[in-house]
N, C-alpha and C positions, 0 to 999 in steps of 0.2 A: 564667683560669677564672671564669665567672659566680659571684656571691656565693651564688647559691642553688643551685648545682649540687652533688649529692650525690656523694660518693666510694664506690669499691667497698667492700663489707662491710654490716654492719648498719646499719639506719636509725638516726640519732641518738637517744639515748634520750627527748629532749625531745619530738622530732617523733613518735617511736612512741607516746609516751605520750598524745598529743595525738590521734591517729588512734584509737588503741585506746579513748580516753575517749568517742569518739562513738557506740560500738557499744552499742545497748540490751540489757539484760538479757534473758535468754531462759529460758522455763520449764524445770526440771530441770537447768540448767547450774549446777553447783556451783562449779567453778573455770573461768572463761571467759578471753578474751584479756587477759593483764595483763602488765606488764613484770616480768620476773623469775621467773614461773611457767614451768616446763618444759612442761608439756601441759595439755590442756583434761580437765575431769572432768565427767561426765553421770550423773545419778540413773537408774539402771535398776530401781529397786525394791528387790531383794534385794542389789544389789551396785552398785559404781561402774564405768562404762566410762571408761577413760582413752585419750585419743587425742592423737596428736602427727604433725606432718608437718615434715620437715626436709630440705633439699638438701644435695648435695655438690657445691660448686662450686670450692674451692681445689685440691683432689686430684683427680689423673686414674687413678693407679695404684691398683688394687685398689678401685675406686670403688664397685663393688657390695657388696662386702663393708663398706666404710666406711659405706654408706647404711643398712643393717641396724644396726651398731653404735650409731651416733649417736642414732637413733631409740630404740633399746632403753635408752641411758643415760637419756633424759628420761622414760621410763615408770618405770624403777628408782628414779630420785629421788622418784617419789610414791609408792613402795612397791607399785607395780603388778607384776603378771606380764604379759610380752608374749604375745600370741596370734596375731594376724593382722596380715600386711604387705601393702601395696600400693605398687608402683613405677611410677612414670613415667620412662621412660628416653628421653633426647633425645641421638641421635647426630648429630656434625657433618657436613653435606652436603660431598661432596668427599673426606672421610677415612674415612667408615663403611664397613665391609665386614662380611662373614659371620663372620670370626674375632673383630672387636670385639664384636659383639653376642653371640656365644657366650660370650666371656669373661665380660662382665659377667652375663650370666644365670647363669653357673656360679658366680660369687662371691656372688650374691644368694641362689641356692639352697643353696649350701654353708653361708652364715651362718645362714640361717633353719633349716636342718635341725640345726645344732650346738646351738641354743637352742630346739628345738622348737616353732618358729613356723610357721605356715601361710602361704604365699605364696598369696594369693588374688585377685589381679587388679592392675589399673593401666593404663598406656597406654605405647606404644612409637611413635617416628617418628624420620624423618631430617629434620634441622631446619636451615634456611638461617641464616647469620650467627654460627654457634658455631664456636669455636675447638678446643673439647675436649668430650667427653661429659659431660653433666649427668644425674645421678640424683637424683629428688626421691621421698622415701620418706614413706608414712603408715603408721603402726603403731597398732594398737588392742589393748588390754589390759585386764584386770580386777583390782579390788583389794576386799577386804572393806572395809565402810564404816569399821570401827573401826581400819583399818591405813593409810589415807590420810594421806600427809605432803604438806606443800606448802611452796614457799619462805617463805610468809607466816608459817609457824608458829613462827619465832623469837622468843623474849621475852628481856626483861632478865635477866641473870644467867646466860643459857645461855654455855657454851664454845663456840668456834669452832674446828673442826677441819679439816684437809686431809689426805687419804690421797696416798700415793706422792710427789709432787712435780710439778715442772712446768718447761717446757711439753711434755708428752709428744707430743701430737698434731702441734705445731709442728715438733719435732724430727724427727719421721718425714716430714712434708711436705717440709721442706727438703732433707733427705738424699734423697729420692725424686725430687723434681720438679728439683733443682739438681745432680743428681749428675754430669752431664757437665762442668760447670764448676768443680766441687770435687774431683774426682778427683785431679787433679795436685797439689792443696794439702794434702788431708787423708788420701789413701790409701784403698784398698779396704775394709780391715778396719774402720776407723773408720766409713766411710759404710755399711757393712752392718749394723753394730751400731745406729748411728742410725736407719736405715731399719727395722730391726728393733723398733723402739720401738712400732710398730703392734701388735704382738703381745706384746712383754715388754719394759717393763711392762704394755703394753698399753693402747688407749684405752677399753676397757670399764669401767664402774663398777658393773655389775650384781652382781658378786660383793661389792664393797666395801658397797654399799648393803644386800644382804641380810644380811651379817654384822653390820653395824652396828645394822639394825633387830632382828635376833635378841637383840642385847645389851640393847635397851630403852632409853628415855631420850631418843631421837632426836625432836628437835622440827622440824627442817626438813633437806631435803637439796637441793643445786643442782649443776648440771652446768657446769663453766666451760669454755664454748665460745669463740666470737668474742669477741675482746676480753679473753681469758685471764682469770687469776684477779683482776685488778684490777677488770674489769667485773662479774665474778661477785659479788665483795664489795659493790659498788655496787648490783647486782640484788638481792642478799639484803636489804640495809639498806633499800632502797625498797619490797619488797614487803611486809616485816615492819613496816616504819614506824618502826624503832628505829636508833639510832646504833651503830656498830660501832667499837670500840676494838682495834687491832691493836698486839701488844706483842711479837711475836716479833723476835728480834735479827738473824736472817739468813734471808731466804726460802729455802725449800727448791727451790732451781733446780737441776735435773740438770745435770752438767757438760757432757754433750754438747750439751744445748739452750743452755746459756750460750755455748758456743764458736761454735756455728751462728749464734746470733743475734748475736753481736759481730762475725761476718764481715760481715754485712749491716746492722749498725747498727740492730738490732733490740732492743727492750725484752722481755725474757721475760716480765715480769709482765703485758704487754698482748698476748701472743701465744697463740693458741688452745690450749686446755689440756685438751681431753678426755683422760680416764684418771686425772685427779685428782678425787676426791669431795669437795665442800665440803659441810660439814654442821654443825649445832649440837645440842649435847646439854644436858640439865639437868646441873648440876656434880656432883651425886651419882651420876650415871651415867657420867661419864667415864671413871673407872677400868675399869669393865666393858666400855665400848666400845672403849677403847684395847687393853685386854687380848685381846679377841676379835679385833680386826684384826691385832695384833702376833702372836697365835698362828697366824693364817692366813698370815702371811708377808708381811703389807701394812704398810708404814711409814704412821706417822700423826704429824702435827705439830700443835702448838696453836698457833694464829694470835692468839687474843685472845678479847674477850667481847663480847657483846650488851649494850648499856648503854641506861638511859632516855635519852630525847632524841630530837630530830627526826632524820630520816635523814641519814646522812653516814658517811664511813669515814675513819678518823683513825689514822695511823700515828705512834706515839709523840707523840700531841697535835697532829700536823699533818695537815691535810687531804691524803689521798692522791687525786691526780688520777684521773679516770676517763678511759680512752683513747677519743679520738673515734671511733676505728675499731681493728679488728684488725691488729696491727703486720705480720703475715704478708701482709695484702692489698697492702702496699707492694711485695712482690715480684712481684705480678701486676698492678698498676696501669699 
């Protein structure tokens, strides 16, 4: 493989930072393209417009529903209310049929309806060179200026929290995409439960974010997607410009996710982890945020603190490596 060849998954952080750094600032853009920020923010006068674009490339099952949820997560972490969704649907030539198109549209419309989001446009086509459908979503939402949250908002002294556990999304993807080869080893009931992680505990963090914001004291929120919790922590550190000290004794890895990752030799800490909300809160607000989440039946774990010092993530004093790409990408490489 050539030294400069890029592997499947996100662009390496250093390359992405370099590319984004060449983009000039634009009028009215409050939050532009930056490593670690979940969405763009544009000043509309009385309020902020929050905009996000995200594709679904790893999963093929329930892909339309996925596309809405992952974009909603990125608006939720900014404190915004999702309003308008656009979908670009690319179907693989030679495989696409009316039923496939209908299923994906039904999934998108059902997800939008459940969240009171308007499906307002997009693009569809049958595309050469694809082996599976791809849906690229764009979501627009609104937030009051006083309620905007960004990944960069974390400050020294903040407590770092994580809801639910991980890797929720990777668990669902493996169980759904690799079911035929796992059925004989794990059984239908286990795989049904793991595939159901898509809905329970679920890959959405909208409810988590709203509850935490309602309790007060939230300084930043971030959605751990590709690269998992390890990458999300590095993105939080780099966006805020501060050092993170992780002191948790045992990572909150869900047993089903651990088992599936072990079978494929994957590290769950670096596997796509939508469904867990990473957030920082002022120390005096931690009890209220924790109580509000727990009262709603949402588990919450204290990972560590934001500290003075240059960006870096340290686990018990040792540098925590940042995955070069998402672990689950190895299944599709």
